[in-house]
C-alpha positions as CSV (number, residue, x, y, z in Angstrom):
1,X,-3.3,-36.5,2.0
2,X,-2.6,-33.0,3.1
3,X,-0.4,-33.0,6.2
4,X,0.0,-29.8,8.1
5,X,1.6,-28.7,11.4
6,X,2.8,-25.6,13.1
7,X,6.5,-25.5,13.8
8,X,5.7,-24.3,17.4
9,X,3.3,-27.2,18.1
10,X,3.3,-27.8,21.8
11,X,1.4,-31.1,21.7
12,X,3.0,-33.1,18.8
13,X,6.7,-32.7,17.9
14,X,7.0,-31.2,14.4
15,X,9.4,-34.1,13.6
16,X,6.3,-36.5,13.9
17,X,4.7,-35.2,10.7
18,X,8.0,-35.4,8.9
19,X,8.5,-39.0,10.0
20,X,4.9,-39.9,9.0
21,X,5.5,-38.5,5.5
22,X,8.8,-40.4,5.2
23,X,7.1,-43.6,6.3
24,X,4.3,-43.1,3.9
25,X,6.7,-42.5,1.0
26,X,8.8,-45.5,1.9
27,X,5.7,-47.7,2.2
28,X,4.4,-46.5,-1.2
29,X,0.9,-46.2,-2.4
30,X,0.4,-42.8,-0.8
31,X,0.1,-39.3,-2.4
32,X,0.9,-36.8,0.4
33,X,2.0,-33.3,0.8
34,X,3.3,-31.8,4.0
35,X,3.3,-28.1,5.0
36,X,4.7,-26.6,8.2
37,X,3.5,-23.2,9.3
38,X,6.1,-21.0,10.9
39,X,5.3,-19.6,14.3
40,X,2.1,-21.6,14.7
41,X,1.2,-23.7,17.7
42,X,-1.1,-26.8,17.6
43,X,-4.5,-25.1,17.4
44,X,-3.3,-22.0,15.6
45,X,-2.1,-24.2,12.7
46,X,-5.7,-25.0,11.8
47,X,-6.4,-21.4,10.9
48,X,-3.0,-21.0,9.2
49,X,-3.6,-24.1,7.1
50,X,-7.2,-23.3,6.2
51,X,-6.5,-21.5,2.9
52,X,-4.1,-24.2,1.7
53,X,-6.3,-27.1,2.9
54,X,-9.4,-25.5,1.1
55,X,-7.4,-25.0,-2.1
56,X,-6.1,-28.6,-1.9
57,X,-9.7,-30.0,-1.5
58,X,-11.0,-27.7,-4.3
59,X,-8.3,-28.9,-6.7
60,X,-9.1,-32.6,-5.9
61,X,-12.8,-32.0,-6.5
62,X,-11.9,-30.3,-9.8
63,X,-10.1,-33.5,-10.9
64,X,-6.6,-32.0,-10.7
65,X,-3.9,-34.5,-9.6
66,X,-2.7,-34.1,-6.0
67,X,0.8,-32.8,-5.4
68,X,3.2,-35.3,-3.9
69,X,6.2,-34.8,-1.6
70,X,7.3,-38.4,-1.9
């Protein structure tokens, strides 16, 4: 799973994605990477993350193993 968030998100606290990743890692069975985009608000983070998200998807489709922050 590719988790992303802007550090200026005005709708969801940035801590929420960190806690989600920690819970996923603790539970086990997940492969997840988290990226926080400096200066980006909730909607802006979509555009900031697009190159990384596209690369992440392309790498999975190419059969490369997913990075894991756990």
